N, C-alpha and C positions, 0 to 999 in steps of 0.2 A: 858555758861556751860549748857549742856543739862540735864534736869530733867526728872524723871521717873514718868510714870502713871501707877500705880499698880491696880491690881484686888482687891478691897476692900470688906470686909465681908458686905453684903447687910443688915445684921442684923436679918436674918431669918434662922440662922444655916447653911447657904450654904458654903461649902467648895471647891466645884469644879464646873465648869461650861464649857460648850462647846461654843466656838465661833461661833455664828450662822451667823452673817454678820458683815462686816467691812464697815463702812459708809464713811471713810476718806482715803486720800492717803497721802504718805509722801510728804512734802512741802505744804500741805494745811495749810491755816490760820483758826483758829477756835476760837470761843467765848466760855466764860464759860457758862455751861448748854446745850451746843450744843452736840447731840448724837453722840457719836464716834462708839459704837459697839452695837450689840444685842447679848446677851448671853442666853443660854438655860440651864436649870438645873431642876431636878426633874420633868420634862414634863411641864414646864412652861417657857415662854419667857420674858425676862426683858431687859430694856435699860440701857446702862452705859453712863451717860452724862460726859462732860469734867468738870474738877474742876479748870480749868485754862483758860486763854486767851493767844494764842500764836500760834506757827507754829509747825506742826508735823514734827519730824526729821527722826525717825525710827519707823516702825511697827514691833514689835517682834513676832507677832502670825499671823496665817493664819486661814481662815474659816475652821471650822471642828476640830481645835486644842482644847485641853483641858487645862484649866487654873485653878491653884490652887490659893486660897486666898493669896495675897502677891506677886504673879507672876508679872513681868513687862510686860505690854501689849504693850506700846509704850513709846517712849521718845519724849520730846518737849522742844522747846525754848521758854521761857516766852515773852510776847510782850515787846518790848523795848530793849530787850537783843540782842547784836550783835553776828553775827556767828563767831566762832573762825577762825582766819587766818591759813593759812597753815604753815608759819613759822614767828617768831617774829624776829625783827632786834636785832642784838647782840649789846650789848655795846661796846664802843671803846676798853676798857680795856681787853676785852675777845678776841679780834681779833688779839692776838699776834701769832707770829709764833711759832709753837710747836717745841720742841726739836727734833734733827736728829733722835733719837732712835724712837720716836713716828711716824715720817715720814716714817722711814724704815718699821715700823710695818703695817702701813697703806697700803704701797705699796704691801704687801704680798697678793697674791690672796687668797680669802676665799673660802673654799669648797661650792659648790652649794647646797642650802637647797631645799628640795622637797616642791612644793607648798602646802600651808596650806589652809584648807577649810575656806572660809570667815564666819565670825560671823554675826549674825543678819539675817533678812530674805532676801531672794532673791527679787530683784526689779521686781514686777509684779503687775498688776492690780487685784482687786478683781475677776473680770470675768475670768481672766486668771488662778488664783488660784483655782477657782471652776472647770474649765475645767481640770485642772491638777489632782484634786481629782477624778473627774468622769473617767478619763482614767488611774488612778493609776500611775501617773508620779511624780517622786521626782524632784522638780524644781531645786534643787541644781545640779542634773546631766544634765541639759539642757543649752546649750549655747544660750544666748540671743542675738538677732539680733537688738534690739531696741536701742534707745539712752542711752549710759552709761551701756551697758550690760543688759538693760531691757529685760526680757523674754516676748515675744508676744505669742498670741494664736497659730499662725502658727508654732512657734518653738515647742510648746507642742505637736501639732498634728503630726508634722514631727518626733519628737522624739518617740512618741507612735507607729506610723508605723514602724520605724526602729527596735523598741523593739519587735514588733511582728514577724518580719522576722528573728530576730537573733535566732540561734539554741539554744534550752533550754538543760541545763545539765540533763542528764538521771540518775536517782538514780538506784541502783541495786534492783531487785525485792525482796519483803519480802519473807521470808521462809513460807512454807505452814503451817498454824495453828498459825502464829504470827500476832498480830494486830499492825499496826503503832501506835507510840505515837502521831503522828500528822497526820492531814488530808493530803492526798496526793494533789499535785497541780492540779488545773482544767485544762482540755484540751482546746485548742483553739476552741471554739464553732463556730467561724466564718468560719471554714473550711467546715461546713455542711450547712451554710445559713447565712442570715442577722441577726445581734444581735443588741441589743441597751442596754446600761448600765445606771443604776440609782444610784445617790449617796446613800450610806448606812450610815445614819447619823441621828442625832436628836433623836426624840422619838423612831423611828424604831430601831435605833442602841441600845438605852437603854433598849428597851423592850427585844431585842435579849439577851443582856447581863444578864438581870434578869431571863429571862426564862432558859438561859443556867446554871446560877448559881444555880436556884432552882432545875433543873433536875439533876445536877451533885451531889448536896449536900443531897437532900431528897429522900429516897426510897419511891416512890409513890405507893399507893394502892388506887383502886377505888371501891366504894360500891354504889350500885344502889337500889332505892326503889320507890314506886309510892304512891302518895297521892290522895285520893278521895276529890276533893274540890267542889263537887256539891253545898253542902249547903253554903259553904264559898263564892262561886261566887254569890250565891243569896244574902247573906248578903252585898257583895261588891257593887252590883248594887243597893241595896236599900239605901246604905249610900253614894253613888257616888255624888248625887246632893248636899247633905248637906256639904260634904267636898269641893266641887267645890265653893260653895257660900262662903267659907272661904279661897279661893285662893289656895286650894290644889288639888291633884290628887290622889285618892286611887286606886293605881296599886296593882296588885298581888305581885309584889316585895316588896312593903311596909308591906304587911301582912306576907310574908316570913321572912323578917327581925325580926319582933317581934317574930315569932315562932322560929326562929334560936337562939335568944338571950336566950329564955326560955330553949332551949336544951343545950345551952353553960353553963348555971348556973348549970344544973344537971350533965354536963360532962365537968368539967373545963379544962381537959387535951386537949380539942379541941380549947381552948382559951388560947394558951400557946406559948411559944418558947423554943427551946432547946439550952443550953449553952454547947457546946461540951468541951471547954477548962476547965470549972469548974465542969463539969459533973453534971449539975443541970437542972431540968425542971422549967421554970419561969411561974408560973401560973399568969394571969393578971386579976385583979378583977375589971377591967373596961370593956366596950363593945363598941368598936369603930369599926364600920363595913364598910370595903371598898366595894364600889359598881362599878363593871367594866362597863365602859361607852365607847361606840363606837364613835369615832370622826374622822374627815378628817385627822388629825395628827397622828392617831393610837389609840391603847387601852390605856385608862387612867383611874386610880382608885382613885377617891376622897373618902374621909373618913367622915362618919357621926359619930360624937361623942356622946357617952352616950345614946345609943339607948334604953337601959332598962329604962331610966328616962324620955323618951319622949313619948308623946301620939301618936296614930294612925294620928291624925290630924297634929301634929307637924311634923312628918315624912313625911306625904303626902304633906306638903307645902315645906320642905327643900329639899327633893330628886329632884323634878323638877327644883328647882333653881340651884342645883349643877350640873345637867345635862346641863342646859342652859350655865352656866359658862364654862364648859369643851367644849362644841361645839362651842361656841363663842371664845374660846382661852383666856378667862380672869380668869381662875382658878389660885389661889395663891398656891405657893409651899407648905406652911404649911398645906393647906387643904388636901394634899396627904400624910401626915405622921402620924404614930401612930396607924394604923389599927391593930386590933388584929384577924380579921377573915374576909374572902372575900366572896361575893355572885356575881355570874356572870349569866346574863340571856340573852343568844343570841336567844331565842325562837321567839320573834317578827321578827327576820330576816328570820328565816327557821331552819330546821333540827329537829331531835327527840331527840337524846342523843349525848354525847360527853364526852371527858375525860379532865376536867380542870387541869390546872398546879398550884400548890400551890404558893402563893405570899410570897416568902422568906423575912424575917425569921418567917413568920406564919407557922403553922402546919396543916392547913386544909383549904379547900375551898368548897363552896356548889354551884353546878350548877343546874340551872333550865332548864328543857327541855320544849317542847311545850305541853300545856294542850290541850287535845281533848276529845271528847266524844267516849267512848268505850262500847261495850256490856259487861255487868257485870252479872254473874249467882249468884243470891241470893236463899238461901235455901239449901237443900240437894239433893242427887241423886233420892229420891222418890218424893220430892215436891220442885220444884224450878221454878224460873221465871227469864227471861233475861230483864234487864232494862238498859237504857242508863245512864251512869255516866261520869262526867267530871273528867278526871284523870290527875295529874300532875307528870312527872318523875322528880326525884330528884337524884342528883349524888354528892356523898361526896368523894373527894380525900383527903387522909390524910397521914401523916408521920407515917410510920409503926415503927420507932424507939420509938415513944411515946405512940401509940395506936395500939391495935390489931383489927383484923377483927370483933371480937365480939363486942368491944367498938364501932366501926363505925356503926354496925348494930343497936345497941340500940340508939345511937345518932340519926341516921336518923329516926328510928321508933318514937322517941320522936317528931321530927318535923311533921312526917306524922300524928300522932295522935292528935296533936294540930290543925292541919289545917283540919282534917276531922270533927271536932265539933266546930261549931262557938261559942256556949255557953261556952264550956270548953276553947275555944280560948280566949275569953274576960276575963275569970276568970284567965287564965295563964299569959297573957301579961299584 
């Protein structure tokens, strides 16, 4: 009898995962501990090993599918168990001639039943499944030409070509002034030139979902200010070697983290979440900062906990380690949970200013622009001088349901004032 291999809770609070890669096929023999699938969740990838030794019978999921804890991923037959036969021999006593009435009923033709869709996955290799997702083809609609109805890559391509040529149903035009509730279908871009498709999945898909959620739920407002960090940069350079000797890197982001926490303590509604159902603002009395990190997989936001309780040296050591874990793909899911406020700094890549999107369910995010030397007028109109000063653009995006523009201006100004005076900075943080 076939047994079920289910998606078990990995023990890190994971409830849902995306099937990233299926490493086995139906009919494969596997040993206990052998990796069956790779799953991806919370922007981290982990392996699912076999908890049995036996033969894979049916694979119930496809690459790109989402599985909940408890879902059946595949069925298997344990080692030493015989495959079920098609029909068991009947005992002699059961092979009696049925009554005439039963024979008469059996001879009556039964009405034809419409074909029912087959349960379980369509027989196809992982490569064919991947191709089907890239071409947006439902494998259940494709007639397989391989052994036992197995769908081959050629079947998927032929179906996709046929689908392109089929006339599309045209919807009546919207009335002027009315907005459609759903996005209209895309045109066939290939009619104007060569196109290429890429699978929209993994981290890219989850980032899109979170951004769409934040943008649809939070009324974003952006406030900008500029911090004079001339003296702070001099302080950073003086302490740089000392911090490096202890294995850290005293970056501008580390200094801004400390200044941001000082401002969050003064303005706690920026370190909060809004519970719409209970109509309550949840003020968090802990300061776990998410730091947006660029990686080959996409944007990932690890969380540094208790920033208020850690020294500059502690943060200068921990932040580069987290960045390395993200870029090497070794970040753990729990490291990306529980953030109360986020800082994003794309300035090393380029650009001047930008409008960051809040990391839901947080209510604010701080963006750092590129610091540069600018001419600044000091004095008054009768007596002034023009001096070069290093100035850092700061952008605060906030949830207007919880904070007003004046609140954001005061919050940003608190960060600016802390960064402008290194002596006050050391006393504040």
